[in-house]
C-alpha positions as a printed Julia matrix, in Angstrom:
248×3 Matrix{Float64}:
  12.45  69.22  46.52
  13.13  66.31  48.78
  10.6   63.9   49.5
   9.71  63.11  52.65
  10.86  59.24  53.53
   7.67  57.18  52.67
   7.74  55.19  55.67
   8.14  57.32  58.51
   7.36  60.82  56.6
  10.45  62.48  57.83
  12.19  64.86  55.11
  15.74  65.23  55.05
  17.34  68.21  56.18
  20.91  70.34  55.36
  22.41  68.67  58.63
  21.41  65.02  57.41
  24.16  65.45  55.0
  26.19  62.96  57.18
  23.56  60.53  56.47
  24.34  58.03  53.54
  22.08  59.27  50.45
  19.32  56.88  49.97
  18.65  56.07  53.58
  16.22  58.0   55.8
  17.87  59.56  58.78
  15.21  58.94  61.31
  13.93  55.43  60.46
  17.08  54.32  58.56
  14.92  51.93  55.77
  16.67  52.22  52.39
  14.24  53.83  50.43
  14.21  52.51  47.14
  14.48  48.99  48.36
  11.38  49.8   50.91
   9.08  50.91  47.76
  10.08  48.09  45.61
   8.89  45.86  48.56
   6.18  47.72  49.48
   5.02  47.76  45.43
   5.42  43.32  45.25
   3.26  43.16  48.5
   0.73  45.48  47.03
   0.71  43.56  43.6
   0.46  40.35  45.15
  -2.34  38.73  46.52
  -2.53  38.36  50.26
  -2.09  34.77  50.68
  -0.14  34.23  47.2
   2.87  35.38  48.17
   4.65  32.46  49.26
   3.85  30.64  45.86
   5.1   33.66  43.72
   8.32  33.98  45.3
   8.36  29.88  44.42
   7.29  30.48  40.88
   8.61  33.41  39.57
  12.62  31.69  40.12
  11.23  28.78  38.35
   9.87  30.68  35.43
  12.34  32.85  34.95
  15.14  29.96  34.96
  12.67  27.75  32.4
  12.89  30.96  30.24
  16.53  31.56  30.36
  17.19  27.92  29.57
  14.89  28.56  26.6
  16.05  31.37  24.99
  19.83  31.22  26.61
  22.81  32.09  24.46
  26.4   31.1   24.13
  29.02  33.82  25.07
  30.6   33.91  21.79
  28.88  32.07  18.24
  30.64  31.04  15.63
  29.79  32.51  12.36
  30.31  29.03  10.56
  27.63  27.22  13.34
  25.87  30.28  12.82
  25.24  30.2    9.49
  24.77  26.29   9.08
  21.89  26.41  11.89
  20.29  28.93   9.87
  20.39  27.31   6.55
  18.76  24.39   8.55
  16.38  26.56  10.04
  15.36  27.43   6.29
  15.16  23.29   5.5
  13.07  22.74   8.0
  10.83  25.95   8.02
   9.96  25.28   4.39
   9.25  21.42   5.04
   6.89  22.28   7.7
   4.92  24.48   5.32
   5.03  21.76   3.27
   3.43  19.5    5.34
   0.72  21.97   6.68
  -0.59  23.38   2.96
  -0.56  19.36   2.01
  -3.11  18.88   4.64
  -4.35  15.48   5.95
  -4.01  13.42   2.9
  -1.99  10.02   3.24
  -0.33  10.01  -0.31
   1.47  12.99   0.48
   2.32  11.94   4.42
   2.28   8.33   4.03
   4.72   8.93   1.09
   6.79  11.38   2.46
  10.66  10.67   3.73
  10.41  11.21   6.98
   7.21   8.73   7.27
  10.07   6.04   6.95
  11.82   7.81   9.03
   9.32   7.42  12.02
   7.64   4.04  10.84
  10.68   2.08  12.74
  10.29   4.28  16.04
   6.37   3.38  15.95
   7.15  -0.79  15.45
   9.27   0.06  18.28
   6.73   1.57  20.43
   4.16  -1.43  19.83
   7.19  -3.46  21.86
   7.95  -1.0   23.89
   3.92  -0.72  25.7
   3.81  -4.42  25.08
   3.85  -5.16  28.75
   1.16  -2.61  29.91
  -1.74  -4.75  27.78
  -3.55  -4.84  24.51
  -4.86  -1.53  24.26
  -1.07   0.29  25.51
   0.15  -2.16  23.13
  -1.94  -0.43  19.98
  -1.51   3.03  21.55
   2.37   2.69  22.55
   3.04   3.41  18.3
   1.64   5.88  17.71
   2.31   7.39  21.24
   6.14   6.51  21.01
   6.96   8.3   17.75
   5.62  11.57  18.91
   7.26  11.16  22.35
  10.67   9.98  21.27
  11.49  13.58  19.43
   9.83  15.51  22.84
  12.54  13.19  25.26
  15.23  14.0   22.47
  14.31  17.45  22.76
  14.17  17.84  26.85
  18.04  16.22  26.31
  19.31  18.78  24.19
  17.63  21.14  26.19
  19.0   20.2   29.72
  22.18  17.76  29.86
  23.92  19.86  26.29
  22.01  23.27  26.83
  21.31  23.46  22.64
  17.84  24.72  22.27
  18.67  25.54  19.04
  18.52  21.63  18.44
  15.55  20.83  20.97
  13.29  23.51  18.88
  14.16  21.07  15.54
  13.41  18.4   17.88
  10.14  20.01  19.11
   9.43  20.26  15.16
   9.52  16.86  14.75
   7.74  15.81  17.12
   4.9   18.24  15.47
   5.45  16.43  12.55
   4.58  12.75  13.97
   1.46  14.37  15.0
   0.98  15.03  11.08
   2.21  11.74  10.42
  -0.23  10.0   12.3
  -3.45  11.75  11.74
  -4.22  10.29   8.43
  -3.94   6.78   9.73
  -6.71   7.94  12.79
  -8.77   9.33  10.89
  -9.16   6.29   8.84
 -10.07   4.13  11.54
 -13.92   3.51  10.15
 -12.4    2.8    6.56
  -8.9    1.14   7.76
  -8.01   1.53   3.52
  -4.22   2.56   4.47
  -1.74  -0.5    3.66
  -0.44  -1.52   6.68
   3.49  -2.7    6.76
   4.19  -6.12   6.25
   0.84  -6.44   4.24
  -1.17  -7.19   7.24
  -5.33  -7.17   7.32
  -7.03  -4.44   8.26
  -7.79  -6.4   11.59
  -4.06  -5.48  12.54
  -5.57  -1.67  11.91
  -4.14   0.24  15.13
  -6.46   3.08  15.06
  -9.44   1.32  14.14
  -8.79  -1.26  16.79
  -8.49   1.37  19.59
 -11.2    3.7   18.36
 -13.93   0.24  18.47
 -12.55  -0.58  22.05
 -13.5    2.93  23.2
 -16.73   3.69  20.87
 -15.42   6.81  19.23
 -15.49   5.85  15.95
 -18.3    8.08  15.03
 -15.21  10.67  16.32
 -11.93   9.29  14.11
 -11.64  12.02  11.35
 -11.91  14.52  13.87
  -9.56  13.04  16.16
  -6.79  12.9   13.26
  -8.42  16.08  12.37
  -7.1   17.05  15.77
  -3.83  15.88  15.89
  -3.38  17.06  12.37
  -4.18  20.97  13.79
  -2.1   20.57  16.92
   0.94  19.04  15.17
   1.14  21.6   12.51
   0.53  24.34  16.22
   4.17  22.48  17.11
   5.68  23.05  13.54
   4.95  26.53  13.7
   5.89  27.27  17.35
   9.09  25.41  16.93
   9.65  27.61  13.9
   9.1   30.77  15.8
  11.59  29.4   18.86
  14.33  28.59  16.38
  13.92  31.7   14.37
  13.86  34.33  17.27
  16.84  32.13  18.75
  19.07  32.77  15.75
  17.72  36.12  15.51
  19.47  36.36  19.54
  22.44  34.64  18.25
  22.87  36.47  14.87
  23.08  39.93  17.61
  26.39  38.24  18.9
  28.25  38.4   15.69
  28.97  41.99  15.32
């Protein structure tokens, strides 16, 4: 049984056969489009529709960038990425399960990789005063991978490489966590044999009068870094799942 037009209530008759299906013979609306538009207007609160229309395309674009896949996936590239993913997955959980222990974190290969960027951060932020000079080391080592990830994501459209950079940023948060927690004790050996007076986080938290929170802040850095690594693993794994579908 034909349904009446949702706008004017007219029901199509036999003699309306010359009117294209989907159009109301009386008021001329495209019924499906009218229903969809009306549905959106009902769901969208008054005064928010313009903002909704502005935000939704941006979110859709962001999601498409995060989860985009190439039209063709080379098998060699795919399986190389799968092996790389497995290595970073296991390596990440090694850091997480070891906990906030300096002997494990400071003795890792990645600490040696992160350290030059940490030291360069002090130089990079030195024009912004003493506080930023101290903070710049840790700040730069966690921001550098995020910057590289943004380049991979937006410039090269390589979201899998971006997921690895997110993983690396998370690992850097773990890398600095025992340093933060050591602010009160200043027992971690510093590069070049510097004395405890050169302890970045000991000085930073003293300046902020936050020394009593050193362990809590260090723990927060460790948990945040661990979360970033898990998110990066989930993102990279899902990208590989999508790409695997294209190999079939």
